[in-house]
VOFI-870905 format. One record per residue (C-alpha): x, z, y; residue in three letters. Coordinates in steps of 0.25 Angstrom, whole numbers, plus 5000, padded with zeros to 4 digits. Example, Ala and Ser with C-alpha at 12.3 -4.5 7.8 and 13.67 -1.06 7.14 Angstrom:
residues 2
504950314982ALA505550294996SER
This chain:
residues 309
533150275873UNK532650415875UNK532150425861UNK533450375856UNK534150475864UNK533250585858UNK533450545844UNK534950535846UNK535050675851UNK534250735839UNK535350735829UNK536250805839UNK535250915842UNK535050935827UNK536550945825UNK536651045836UNK535551135829UNK536151115815UNK537551155821UNK537051285828UNK536551335814UNK537951345808UNK538451415820UNK537451525820UNK537551545805UNK538751635805UNK538051725815UNK536851735807UNK537651775795UNK538351885801UNK537151935809UNK536652035798UNK538052095797UNK538152095812UNK536852165814UNK537252275803UNK538552295810UNK537852305824UNK536852405818UNK537852495811UNK538852495823UNK538052475836UNK536952575832UNK537752695829UNK538652665842UNK537452655851UNK536752775844UNK538052855848UNK537952815862UNK536452845863UNK536652985857UNK537853015866UNK536853025877UNK535853115870UNK535753255866UNK535553245851UNK535753365842UNK534853375830UNK534953525830UNK534353535844UNK533353425845UNK532653485857UNK533953455865UNK534053305861UNK533853205872UNK534553125882UNK535853185887UNK536453075896UNK537953105897UNK537853255894UNK538553235881UNK539753165887UNK539853275898UNK539853385887UNK540953305880UNK541953295892UNK541653425899UNK541053525890UNK541653505876UNK543153545875UNK543053505860UNK542953365864UNK544253365871UNK545053435860UNK544453345849UNK544853225857UNK546253275859UNK546453295844UNK545853165841UNK546853095850UNK547953175844UNK547453145830UNK547452995833UNK548752985839UNK549453065828UNK548752995817UNK548852855822UNK550352875826UNK550752925812UNK549952835804UNK550452715812UNK551952765810UNK551752795795UNK550952675792UNK551952585798UNK553052645790UNK552252635777UNK551952485780UNK553352455783UNK553752515770UNK552752455761UNK552952315767UNK554352315761UNK554652255747UNK554852365736UNK554452395722UNK553052455721UNK552652415735UNK551252385731UNK551052525725UNK551752585738UNK550752505747UNK549552555738UNK550052705740UNK550252685755UNK548852625757UNK548052705747UNK547752825757UNK546952725766UNK545952705755UNK545652855754UNK544452905763UNK544653015773UNK543853125765UNK544753095752UNK545953105761UNK545553235766UNK545253285752UNK546753245748UNK547353315760UNK546453435759UNK547053455745UNK548453435750UNK548253535761UNK547553635752UNK548353765754UNK548153805739UNK548353675732UNK548953585742UNK550353555748UNK550453685756UNK550453765743UNK551653685738UNK552353685751UNK552253835751UNK552853835737UNK554153785743UNK554153875755UNK553453785765UNK552253855771UNK551453955765UNK550353965754UNK548953955758UNK549253875771UNK548253765775UNK548653665785UNK547253625787UNK546853765792UNK548053775802UNK547853725816UNK549353695816UNK549453605804UNK548053545802UNK548253435812UNK549453375804UNK548853405791UNK547653315795UNK548653215801UNK549353205788UNK548053185780UNK547653075789UNK548953005789UNK548952995774UNK547652915776UNK547952835789UNK549352785787UNK549052685776UNK548052615787UNK549252585796UNK550152545784UNK549152445779UNK548952375792UNK550352375796UNK550852325782UNK549852205783UNK550452165797UNK551852185792UNK551552085781UNK551151975791UNK552551985799UNK553351855795UNK554551885787UNK555351785795UNK555351875807UNK556151985800UNK557051875793UNK557351815807UNK557551955813UNK558551995802UNK559351865804UNK559451905819UNK560052035815UNK558752125818UNK558752255810UNK557452315803UNK557152405816UNK557252285825UNK556352205816UNK555352315815UNK555252325830UNK555352185834UNK554552115822UNK553752215814UNK553152305825UNK552752185834UNK552052115823UNK551352255819UNK550852275833UNK549452235832UNK549252295818UNK549752425824UNK548952425836UNK547652395828UNK547952495817UNK548252605827UNK546952575835UNK546152575822UNK546752705817UNK546652775830UNK545152755830UNK545052795816UNK545852915818UNK545052955830UNK543752945822UNK544353015810UNK543353115805UNK543453125790UNK544853175787UNK544853275798UNK543453325795UNK543653345781UNK545153395782UNK545053495793UNK543553485798UNK544153485812UNK544853615811UNK545453715810UNK544853765824UNK544553615827UNK545953575829UNK545753445821UNK544353405827UNK544453265832UNK543353205841UNK542653125830UNK542653255822UNK542053325833UNK540953215834UNK540653235820UNK540553385820UNK539653375833UNK538753275827UNK538653315812UNK538853465813UNK538353495827UNK537253395826UNK537453355841UNK537453205839UNK537253175854UNK538553245858UNK539253185846UNK538853045850UNK539353075864UNK540653115858UNK540652995849UNK540452905862UNK541652975869UNK542552945856UNK542052805856UNK542452785870UNK543852845869UNK544152765856UNK543652635863UNK544552665876UNK545752705868UNK545652575859UNK545552485870UNK546652545878UNK547552545865UNK547252395863UNK547552365877UNK548852445878UNK549352395864UNK549052245868UNK548452225854UNK548452085850UNK549452045861UNK550851985859UNK551752065850UNK
């Protein structure tokens, strides 16, 4: 009987072994890609954390070594530039994300309507998003050029004066940079919001019209509630990207004039690349990472992302 029981159990064990292999197969197939992603993401992040605790300046190798929390103490107590760049970064993010969201929502609502040439209008609206930051800067530097750009033609009709450069004036450079970034960033919101607009059932609007609801009531009671998650996600992503924006400001203003357009990431880039102080730049990066992580979590909690509409 014992032998018979052992024989009866063998097929089940075999089935268990053969059933385990297919379950492991998907993990084995994605393992190479997962290891590559881990290497390309985890290694740089851990390296930044490591160097943030070091004195590491390639121009002063005799001072290199373990720093402990010295870099962080310097950031919060000895470096006034950190606080000014952090304040400008917050201002830049709030203005950019707010204006991009408002204009992107308007554009999405417009191109969602049925009219002749809608496909062409959508292509024109979305095209700036395909342009890189450096090319965007080149376009707007030509437009802002005091000799051949918009200011010359405005001066011809009596607005402003000849030779005026909005990028060299501390009173106008911020809004000049804002307009350039708006041109590139608004299509991002328009694309995401338009995609979500097209998923709203038409029956809801028809029922609301039958009940006597006008366009404004339909917008606030049907459209906006359905766009809630899309707006929350797009504003969070765009806020992170705008906070980390380096290419446009670096090539358009270089952080000037007089450092008034220097963001925290631009300060980090200048500290590491031009100042060669990679230890201090890594500490600044760590602080920026913590700030973004805290603000992202707080924003998602307060906005109740994924909850009931």
